[in-house]
N, C-alpha and C positions, 0 to 999 in steps of 0.2 A: 482623622476618620478616613476610611477607605471602603471601597465598594466590596461587599461580600455577596456573591451570587447565591448563597444558600439562605439569605435572610427572607427571601420570598417563600414563605412556608407553603403556599398553595401551588407553587410551580413544581411539576413532576420532575424527577431526575432526568429523564430523556430530554425534556424541554430545556433544562438547565444546560445540558451538554450541547444541544444544538445551538442554543443562544450563545454559549461560550465560544464555540467555533465561529459563529457568524460575527460576533463582536471582534474576535481576533483578526478575522479576515478584513473587516472594515478598518481596523486600526492599521493593519499592514498596508492596505491600499492607500490610506492617507499618508503614511510615512514614505511610501514609494512615489507618491505624487509630489513630494517636496522637491524643489529645484536641486538640492544637494544630492539627491538620489540618482540622478541621471546626468550623462555628459551633455545632453541636449538642453538641460535645465528644465525640461517639462515633458511629461508623459500623459497621454490621454487617460482620463480616470478609468475608462473601461479596460484599458490595457493594464493599468495598475491593479485594478480589481481582479482581472484574470490572473495576473502573476501572483498576487497575494493568495488567491484561492488555490492555485496550483501548489504553492509552497506550504500553506497550512494543511491542505489535504494530501500532502506528500505525493503529488502526482508527477510533475515535471514537464507537462506541456507548457510551451512558451510561445508568445506572439512576438516578443522582441528577444534579441540575443543577450543572454545574461552576462556573458563574458565581456562584451563590448559596449552594450547600451547603458548598463548601470555602473555608477561609481563604486568605489570601495565601500562607501557608506550604504548605498543601496544593496550591494551584495551581502553586506553584513546583516542588514535587515532581513533579507531573504533567508540567510543562514539561520537566524534566530527563529523565524517563522517555521522553517523546516523542523528545527529542534523541538519547538513546542508542539507542533502538529504531530511529530513522530511520537513523542512521549504521551501525547494526549492532553487535552485541556485540563482535565481534572487532576492528572498527575502533576502537571506544572503548577496549578493553583494550590494543590496540597503542599507541595514543596515550599512555595512562597509563604503559606500560612505557618508552616513549621519553622522556617527561618525567622519569621516575625514573632515567634513564641506564642502563637495563637493556639488555643485548645481546639481540637477537632471534635465536634459534637456528634451525637448519634445520627442526626439528620444528614450531616456532611459525610459520615461514614457510609450511609445508604447510597449516596450519589457516587462515592468512590467505588463502592462495590459494583454498582451498575457499570461504571466506566471501565473498571478493570476486568469485567466479565467473570467475577468470582462468585462461588456458590455461597460462601459464608463471610462474615465480617471479621473472622479471627485473624489477628496480626495484619490487618489491612495497612496500617501506617508503616509498619516494618516492611511490608511488601513494596509500598511506594518508594521508600528509601532505597531498598535493594534494587528496584528497577532503575532508579536514577543513577545509582552508583555503577550498576552493571553497564548501563548505556554509556556513561562517560569513560569507563575503563576500556570497553571495546572500541569506542571511537578514538580514544587516545592511542591505542595500539595500532589501529588502522592508519591514523594520521602519521604515526612514526614510520610505518612501512612505506607509505606513499611519499614521505619526505625524502627518502633515499633516491627517488626519481625526480621529484619536483624541485627540490633545492638546487641540485646541479643544473637543472634546465632554466629555472626562473630566478635564481638568487635566493638568499636566506629568507628575507621577510615575505616576499611574494610567494616563495615556495612553501613556507610555513602556513600562510593563509590558504593557499590552494590545497594543501594537505588536509587542514582542518575542515575546510568547506566540503571537500569531496568525501571525507570520512563520514561527516554528519549526513550529507546527502545520501550516501550509500547505505549506511546503517538504518536510516529512517525511510529507506526505499523511495526517496524523492526523485532522483534522476536528474536534478539540476547540475549543470557543469559550467566551468568558466573557460573552456577551451576556445570559444569564439567561433563564429561562422556556422553555428548550429551543427557542429561536427561531432559533438559528444566525445566518445573515446575512440573514434575511428583512426585518429593519428597514432594510437597506441595498440593497433591490432597485432603487432609483433612484439609487444612488451608483456611477458607473462606476469611480472611483478605487479604492474598496474591492474591488469585484468583480473588476476586471481585474488588480489587483495580486495578490490571493489566487489567481486563476486562473493567472497567470504563474508564481507560486511553485510551485504543485502540478504544473503541467505540466512545468516544469524538473526538479522532484524525481522525476517519473515517467519521465523520459527515461533515467535511469541515469547514474551518475558517469562511466563510461568514454566514453559517447556525448558528454556535454557537453565533456569534455576533448579528445576527438578533433575535435569541431567547432572548438574554440578553437585547436588546434594546426594542423590541416590547412586549414581555412577554405574549401576548395572541395569541392563535392559529389562531383565525379569522383574525388577522392583518398580519399574515405571508404571504410572497410571495408564489406563486405557487411552485417555486423551493424548498423552505424550507418545505412546506407542503408535497411535494412529497418525499423528502429525509426522513423526519420523518416517514411518512406512510410506505415506503418500508423498512426502517431500523427496525422499530418495527415488521413488518411482518416477516422479515428475521432473527429476533432474537427469536421470540416466537414460530413460526411454526417449524423451524429446531430443537429447543430445545426439543419440544415434540416428534419429529420424532426420534432424536438420543437417547432420553431417552427410547423410546419403542424398538428401534433396538438393543441397547447395554445393555438393562436392566439386562439380565442374562449372559452376556459375562464375564467369569471369568478373562479374561485378561484386562478388562476395568472397566465397572460399576458394574459388578457382585460382586466384592470384597468390595464394599463400602456400607455404611449405606444410608438410604433413603435421608437424607439431603444432603450428599455428592454426591449422585447420581444426584440430581437435579442441584446442583451447577456445577458439572463437565459436565453434559449434556449441560447446558447453556454455559459454557466456551468453550466446543468443538464445539458448534453451532455458536458461535460468532467469534472465532479465525480465521476461514477460510476467514473472511471478511478482509483479508490481514494482520492479526496480527502476525501470525507465532509462538506464544507460544502454548504449548500443556501440559495439565495436565494428559492426558491419553496417553499411548504409541501408536503411530500411526500404528505401525506394528501389534498391537494387535486388531485393529478394524476389524470388518467383512468387506469383500470385497464390499458388497452393501452399507455399511456406507461410505467407502472411495469414492465410485462412487458418492454418494449423496454430499459429501464434495467437490468433483471436481466441481460440478455445482455451489456451493456457492462461490468457489474461482474465477470462471469465472465472476460472477457478481461483486464481490469486494466491495469497499467502495464508497464514494460519491465524486463528483467533488470538486476541490480546497481543497482536504484533503491530509493527509499523506499516504493514501492507494492507491491501484492499482485496476486492473480489468477493465471491460468495464464501470463500475460505476452504481450505483443504479438508477440514473435518466435515463440513457440509457435503462436499463432493463425495467423500469417503462413505458417509452415512447412507447416502442415496445409492451408491454402488453396492454396498453391503446388503441393503434392502432388496435391490434388484436380484442380486445373486441368490439371496435366501429364498425369494419368490420362485426363481427358476428351479432351485433344488427342492422346492416343496417344503421348506422349513416354516414352522409357524412363527418363529421369532428370529430376527437378524442377530447373528452371533459373530464376534470377533475376539480372538485370543481367549476363548472360553467365557466371554462376558456377553450378556444380552443387552442390546441397545434399546432403551425405553421408547415406547411408541410416541410419546410427546416430543422426544428429540427428533424423530423421523418427520413428524408433522412440521416441526419448526424448520428443519432442513428443506423440506419441500416448499414451504411458504417462502423462505428466503430465496430459493432458486427461481421460483415462479415470479415473484415480485421483481427480482433483479432482471430476469429475462424480459419482463414486460417493460421495465424502465429502458433497457437497451433498445428494444424494438421500437418504442414510440419516439425515443430520442433520435434514432437513426432515421426514422420516417420524417421527423421534423427537419433534420439536417439536410436530407435529400431535397426537401421542398425549398429550403432557404439557400442552399449552396449549389445544387444541381450537379454534384460530382458523381463519380462512379460509386456503386453500391459498396464495393470492397473497401475503398478508401474511407467512406463515411462510417461504415460499420467498424472499421479498425480504429478510427478516431474516437468514436463513442465508447467502444469497449475499453480503449486505453484510458479514457476519462473515468468511466465507471469503476474500473479495477484499480484506479489511482496508479497507473503504470507509467505513462509519460512517453511511450514510444509513438512515433508519428511517421507517416510516409511523406511528410512535407505539407500537409493540408493546413496545419494550425495557423500559420502566418497568413494564409490566404482567406481565412474565415471572415465573413461579413459580420457587422455588429450583432445581428440576430443570431448567427452561428456561434459567435463567441459567448453570448448569453446562454445559449443551449448547453455548451460545453461547461460553462461555469456551474450551471444547475446540476449537470450530471456529475461533475467532480465533487460538488458538495454532497449530493445525495449518495454518491459512492462511498464517501468517507463516513458520513453520519447516518445515512438511511439504514443500511443493514444493521449497524450497531443499535440504532433506536428500535428497529424491528425486533432484534434479539432481546433487548431489555423488556419490551412490552410483552413479548411472547413468553419470556422467562418467568413472568409473574404467575403465581398459583392460579390455576383455572377454577372458576366457581362452578360448583356442581349445580346442574339444572334442577329446579324444584320439581319438574315433571319429566319422567322418562318416556320418550316417544317410541312408538312401534318402529321396527326396522323393516326395510324393504330393499331387496337387491335390485341393482341396475346392471345392464350389460356393459362390460369394459373390454376394449380392444377389438 
């Protein structure tokens, strides 16, 4: 006998997903609390819970140094939590059921459909298998490239483990690293192989599985769906424009780009512009960035990655839908249009709802953190936005959080990973038509 989360017929799919993530986090916290997981032989349960939440929610915020505090067993647990969290609870559970030879019922397919953010149930199981295969192939290629640097530096077995760990952490947009001393990738600021490989992994992970597969299958931009075109357009814009802005803002900063050559300046500006898209790695010290650069990065973290990806945030398509709606209003168009296609009104309502609820979550969490920690507004907002967007960047605040502050960040990380998803699932259900049509009346706006 084994536990099947689908057997509770009265439990809705969103509740199953939230419960699955919560159960995985608790299991991870228990495993990390074992004496074998840390060099000290013991870790406070709150710190273990924080680390497990950060790993499952593919965030990367840490209260203890992953590279020096945890043993190889503890690091392996974190790596598996990242992998399952990146794939998604339902994708991992479905893979287990398939390997066990279990038949996937209609009820289970409904939950998978919700988890994968798919419109129909057609070829869902094949989609899950393709997602898993695609993930492993990309991570394997990334690990192979990273091993060309890590094996010469750390030796064969340690180098292989480091390569696999960072490839998984990067593709899943987790941001966990094993470099020690909370340094992330700052020791490799002049190593283009490490930085560009890690960046390629988390950019691919942030595109979304369906987008990657559509690119592979259709191969021509004109044949892509509107969703894929929108994701690629926004992703490209949010890579190139922020790179130029950060390059200009930090060019002469002696604590960041000022100490690097021109080539390294460009690569590190690109890396710093792309990592707020929920990746969590940093090649430049975050506490060395100018305050206006940090504020700009906060905006990037709020947008985040794309739907059905390993990243968080309100998602690129949500942001794009709102921008298109605003532009259409300014131009006096009745309906928002993009690439000759009209965006349905219900999609715009959903996008606005996600943006407003996400903004409210960040606002109240920042307010609570200011009350418990008493730090600067910029640092607290940066920390909360990083947790909500499952980014993992920090100005150094995380390790200094009080128990209350750590609980707040745990809640925000969890909400950032499953909250927007659950909201999308519930809003995606067919709306019931009201039995009565009420009279309309205009109000003044603006």
